[in-house]
N, C-alpha and C positions, 0 to 999 in steps of 0.2 A: 833152488832155481827152477822155475816152471820150464817144462821141456815139451816141445811140440814135435810130432813125427808126421812128415808129409808122406802120403802114399799115392803114387802114381802109376796106374796100369798102362802098359804100352804094348803095341802090336804093330811092327814096321813104323816106328816114330823116330827113326834116326834124323830125319830133316827137321823135325819141330821141337824135339826134346831139349836141345840146348838152350833155346830161349826161355823155356819154362824153369829150367835149372837156374839159369842166370837171374831171372826175376826173383826167385827165392832167396839166392845168395846175396842179392843186393837189398834186402829188406832192412829198413832203417827204424830205429827207435824214435820215440817222441822227441828226444834231445837232438836228433839228426845224424847220430853215428850209427855205423853198421850194427845190426842186432848180432849179439854174441853168438859165435859159431856152437858154443856148448849149449845153447838154449833150444837147438832143433837139430834134426837130421832128415834126410830124404832116403826113402826107399822106392827104388823103381821096381814094379812087379811086371816082369816082362814075360809076355807069351811069344816064344820064338817064332820068327816069321822068316822073310827072305831078305831082309837088310841087316845091317849091323848095329841095331839100337845099343847093345851093351857097350860097344866100342864108342859110340857117340856120347853115351853117359859118361863114361871115363874121361873122355877129352873135355867135355864141358866142365865137370867137376875138378879137373886138375887145374883150371884157370883160377880157382879161388882158395887160397891158402886156408887149410883147417876145415874145409867144408866136408861134413860127414855125409856121403852119398854111396849107397850100395845098391846092388841089383839082386833080386831074387827071381828064380825062373818058375813060372806056372805054366804047364803045358796045355791046360784046359782053355779053349776059346770061350771065356766067360768073364764079363766085367765083375761079377760078384767073386768068382774064385780067385781072379787076380788080386782084387783089393784085399781079400781076406788073407791071401798069402803074404802081402806086405804088412798088413796089420799084425799077422800073428808073429811076424819076425821083429816088429816093434815092442809088442806086449810080452814076448818071451825074453826080452833082455833082462839082465840082472837088475838094471835101473830103468824100468819100463817108462815110456813117455806119459806125460800127463793129459796130454790132448792129442786127438787124431785129426789130421787135416786130409779130407778126401779131395784129390786133385786130378787134373787130366793133362795129358802131354801137350795139348795145343792151347793151354790157358797161361796168360801172362798176368802176373799180380803186380799192381802198383807198389811202389817202395814203401808206402806207409800202410799197406794193407793189414800186415800182421799186428801192428801197433793198435789199429782201430778194432780188431778182433779181440786183442788181449783186453782192451778197455771194457768191452762187453762182459768178458769172462770175470774180471775183476769185480763187476758189479752183481755176480752170482749166476750169470747165464751158464747152463751146461752144454747147449747146443746153439751154434751161431750160424745163421745163413748170411750170405753176402751177395750184393748186387753185382750183375755182370752183363755184358752185351757183346754182340758181334764187334769185331774190330772197327774203330772209326773209319778207316780207310774204305770199308765196304760202301758206307753210305755217301762219303764224298765222291767216290769214283763211279757210283750208280745213282745220280740225281733223279733219274725218272723213277727208279725203284723207290727211293726215298719219298718222293711226291706221292706215289701210289700208296705207301704205308700210311702217310699222314691222312690222306683223304678217305682210305677205305678201312684202315685198322686204327690209327692213332699213333701215340709215341711210346707205347708200352715197351717196344723193343729198342728204343734209342738211349745211347748215353746222353747226358745233359747237354754236352756240347753240340751235338747234332740237333737236339730240340730247340736250343738258343739260337742256332744258325739257320735252320730251315723253316721253323713253325712260325707264322705270322699271326698278328691279332685277329685277322679274319678267319683263321682255321678254328675249326671246332672238333678237336680229336675226340674219337669214340672211346678208346681205351687208353689210359695214361698211366703213368707210374704210380699215380695215387692209388690204383687198384692194388699194387703190391702192398701199400701201407694199410689200406682198409681191409683186405682179406688175408694178409699174411703171405708174404712171398714164399712160394715153394722152394725148398732147399735145391741146390744144383749140385750134382756129382762133381762139377768143376772145382767148387771151392766152398766146402763148409766144415765146420769144425765140431767135434764131439768131445766132451770130457771123457776120460777113458773108463771111469767107473759107470758113467751112464750108458756107455756104449755095451759094456758087459751086462748091465742090468737089464737092457732092453734085447739081449740076446744077439747083439752085433748085426752084421749084414747077412742076410739069408738069401739063397736062391729062391726066387718065386716065378711063377709061370703064367702065361696068358691063358693056357689051356689046361684042363683038368688032368690030361695024360702026363703033364710035365715034361712036354717036348720043346716048347717054345718059351725060352727064358726072357723074362723081362729085362731088358739090357739097361738096367738102372739099379742103384742102390739108395739113393738120396730120397726119392719120394716114399718108397715102401718104409724106410726107416722112420721118415717124418710122421707118416700115418701112425705107426706104433707109438711114437713119443707123444703125439698129440692125444691119442686115445689113453695114454697113461697119465694124462694131465701135465705133461711138461711143456711149457712155454718155450717157444723158439725166438731167440734174440735175432734182431736184423740189423745188419750194417749196410747203409745205403751208399755211403761214401767212405773211401775211394771204391770205385767199381772196377772189377777185373775186366779184361778183354779176352774173348776166345776167338779162335780162328773161324773165317767164314768159308773154310774150305768145303764143307759139306753143301752149302748152298751153291758154290761154284762148280763143284765136281758132280753133284747129283741134282741138278736143277730140273731136270725133266719131271721129276716127281712133284715139282711145285705147280706145274701147269694143269689147267683145268681140263684138257682134253688131249686127244692124240692126232687130231687131223692135220695139225701144222708141224708135227715133229720133223717131217722131212725139211720143212723150211728152216727150223733150228739147225738141222745138220747143214744145209746149204750155207747158212750164215757163218756157222763154225769154220767151214771149209775156207771161207774168205777172210776170216777175222779170228786169229788165235788168242785174242784178248778176252779172257773169260768174263771179266768185269764188263766189257762193252757189250757182249752179246746177252749177258743176263740182263743189263739195263735196257737193251733193245726190246727184249720180249717182257719186260716187267708189266706192261699194261694187260697181259694175258694171264697173270697170275690168279689162281682161283682164291680170291680174298674171303670168299664165304667159308671155305674150309678153315682158313686161318682165324677167322672170326669165331667159328665154332670151337676151335682149339683154345682160343682165350677164354671163352665163356666157360667151357668145361673145365679146363686145368687151373685156371687163376681166380674163378669165382665160385662155381658150383661144387667143385671137388674139394675146395677148401672149406665148405659148409658142412661136409659129411663129418669130418673129425671135430669140427667146432660149429655146431648149429647156431650158437649165439651170434656168429658173424651175419647171419641172415637178419636178425633183430637190429643189430648194429648199423646195418646197411640196407634198411627197408626200402629206400627210394630206389635202389637198384632193381627190385622186384615188384614194385608197385602193389596191386591188390592180390598178387600171388604169394606174397611174403608169408602169410599164415599157413597156406596150403603147402608150401616148401618146407617149413619148419616141422609141420605135422608129418610129411612124408619122411623126412630125414630121421626124425625121433622114432617113428614106427620101425623104420628099418634098423636103427641102431639098437632097439630093444630086442631084436631076435639075433643080433649078431655082436656079441661083446668084444670079440677079437677078430674083426674081419682081415683077411689078407689083401694084398695089393690088388690081386686079380679080381676080388669081389668089390673093392673100392672103385677101381676103374670102370667095371661093368655097370655099377650103380651110377656113376657119374655120367656114363653115356646115356642111362635112362633118364636122368634128371635133365640132360641137355636136350634130349628128344622132346621133353615135356615143357621145358621152361626157356629154351634158347630165345625164341622169338619175343617172349615177354621181356627178357633182360635187354635184349638189343633195343626194342622199342622204349623201354624206360630210359636207357642210356641215351639214345637219340633225342628223346624228348628233352632230356636235361642239358643238352648242349645246343639245342635250337634257339 
């Protein structure tokens, strides 16, 4: 029997973790029945905080007969260390799991998610990336924000139900979900799957840093691992449907970082004091979001960065780069020739350089294609 091991790092996640565990416990096979409890287990890698996450885990797991769910403690405040602690617990078993599922504590998996992933694995994939979006309720409760995204960004961050509901025939979205298909969707820490042998072969998750001194850890495992996989010639399969949902809490709780200036932050505080509905005040200030920063984020991470490990994506999508396509290929190939095994910090820095150089060209080409 094929066995999956879900690894979920937590830090003060008592409020959210129950829904995540429930979504795993309710996974269903293609035939419609519950997936056998013997085919998977869950390891919560908890960094002790000030809430009672382990107790919340135990209470959630107790609701489902036969559910194997354990907690390991990892004192280091590190996403990499926590995931590694959980993975080591799974791979050190007498009967280790066949596949590792990287998860997050605020991600909800639809009931047929595991079946869709397993279908890709049965076809020979060793790494599977899956689609996911902020919870649908965010877009429903923030219609002004949704409209701003459609007009300034596109539909790349929307689940299909929101695209169907809000995008009209007159709209010309700039960035669409087709970008994920054309350039290879980056894996997300929320929900991607790795065959255990491939995980070991690529050296597992490693702590990597933005700075040369090793002080500022990159708070992710998915993209660095993806870079190594693609540089090693491993293709990553992609499951578009069903898509998982992840909590919008970071948008709701840390929205000031989204705004393009600080001159009206006092106004934000005044609005907050009169209205404690976080969705309402996020929607109120949506027209002031710095969409140029978000456009740069998409161009960098979903287009140019994806071409560093796979330069052929430039050739396959020449229309996105216009007359700069050959220059981009030459630049990437020359960079790769001097770096056979670049780390994540190097890839991110080079992606910034490419974005400084080619951002305007890419946006102009995309605007021209939808006009």
